[in-house]
C-alpha positions as CSV (number, residue, x, y, z in Angstrom):
1,S,-127.7,94.4,-2.6
2,E,-130.6,93.8,-0.3
3,T,-130.9,97.5,0.7
4,S,-131.1,98.5,-3.0
5,I,-134.4,96.7,-3.4
6,G,-135.8,98.0,-0.1
7,L,-135.3,94.9,2.1
8,T,-134.2,95.2,5.7
9,A,-131.4,93.3,7.2
10,P,-132.4,89.8,8.1
11,P,-133.0,89.0,11.8
12,E,-130.8,86.7,13.8
13,G,-131.1,83.1,12.7
14,Y,-132.7,84.0,9.4
15,S,-129.7,82.7,7.3
16,D,-129.8,79.3,8.9
17,W,-133.5,79.1,8.5
18,L,-133.3,80.1,4.9
19,T,-130.6,77.4,4.3
20,D,-132.9,74.8,5.9
21,L,-135.9,75.9,3.9
22,K,-133.9,75.7,0.6
23,G,-132.8,72.2,1.6
24,R,-136.4,71.1,2.4
25,I,-137.7,72.5,-0.8
26,H,-135.0,70.8,-2.9
27,N,-135.6,67.5,-1.1
28,A,-139.4,67.8,-1.7
29,Q,-138.7,68.5,-5.4
30,Q,-136.5,65.5,-5.7
31,R,-139.1,63.2,-4.0
32,A,-141.8,64.6,-6.3
33,S,-139.7,63.9,-9.4
34,I,-139.0,60.4,-8.2
35,A,-142.7,59.8,-7.6
36,V,-143.6,61.1,-11.1
37,N,-140.9,58.9,-12.7
38,R,-142.1,55.8,-10.7
39,E,-145.7,56.4,-11.9
40,L,-144.7,56.9,-15.5
41,V,-142.6,53.7,-15.5
42,L,-145.6,51.8,-14.1
43,L,-147.9,53.4,-16.7
44,Y,-145.6,52.5,-19.6
45,W,-145.2,48.9,-18.3
46,Q,-149.0,48.6,-18.1
47,I,-149.4,50.0,-21.7
48,G,-146.8,47.5,-22.9
49,R,-148.6,44.7,-21.2
50,D,-152.0,45.8,-22.6
51,I,-150.4,45.9,-26.1
52,L,-149.0,42.4,-25.7
53,I,-152.4,41.1,-24.5
54,R,-154.2,42.6,-27.5
55,Q,-151.6,41.3,-29.9
56,N,-152.0,37.8,-28.5
57,D,-155.8,37.8,-28.0
58,Q,-156.9,39.9,-31.0
59,G,-154.1,39.6,-33.4
60,W,-153.0,43.2,-33.4
61,G,-150.1,43.8,-35.6
62,S,-147.5,46.6,-36.0
63,K,-149.8,48.8,-38.0
64,V,-152.2,49.1,-35.0
65,I,-149.2,49.9,-32.8
66,D,-148.1,52.6,-35.3
67,R,-151.6,54.0,-35.3
68,L,-151.7,54.0,-31.5
69,A,-148.4,55.8,-31.3
70,Q,-149.6,58.4,-33.7
71,D,-152.9,58.9,-31.9
72,L,-151.2,59.2,-28.5
73,R,-148.7,61.7,-29.8
74,A,-151.5,63.8,-31.2
75,A,-153.4,63.6,-27.8
76,F,-150.2,64.2,-25.8
77,P,-147.8,66.3,-27.9
78,D,-145.4,67.0,-24.9
């Protein structure tokens, strides 16, 4: 309970304010996640476009793509 960890009883209106804060934090987390996903999709699309351009202009084959994938995994293990 709250008193067992040394907290005082909350003042009037605290519970509603806490509920509001939790909702705002949750909404901000969702917006941040959507923004990150949007940026990653754009990045991956750009990488795919760059690969296609290099394949067409410089004759890159699947071995170069395999190497790129290996090098990127090593640089970004997560």
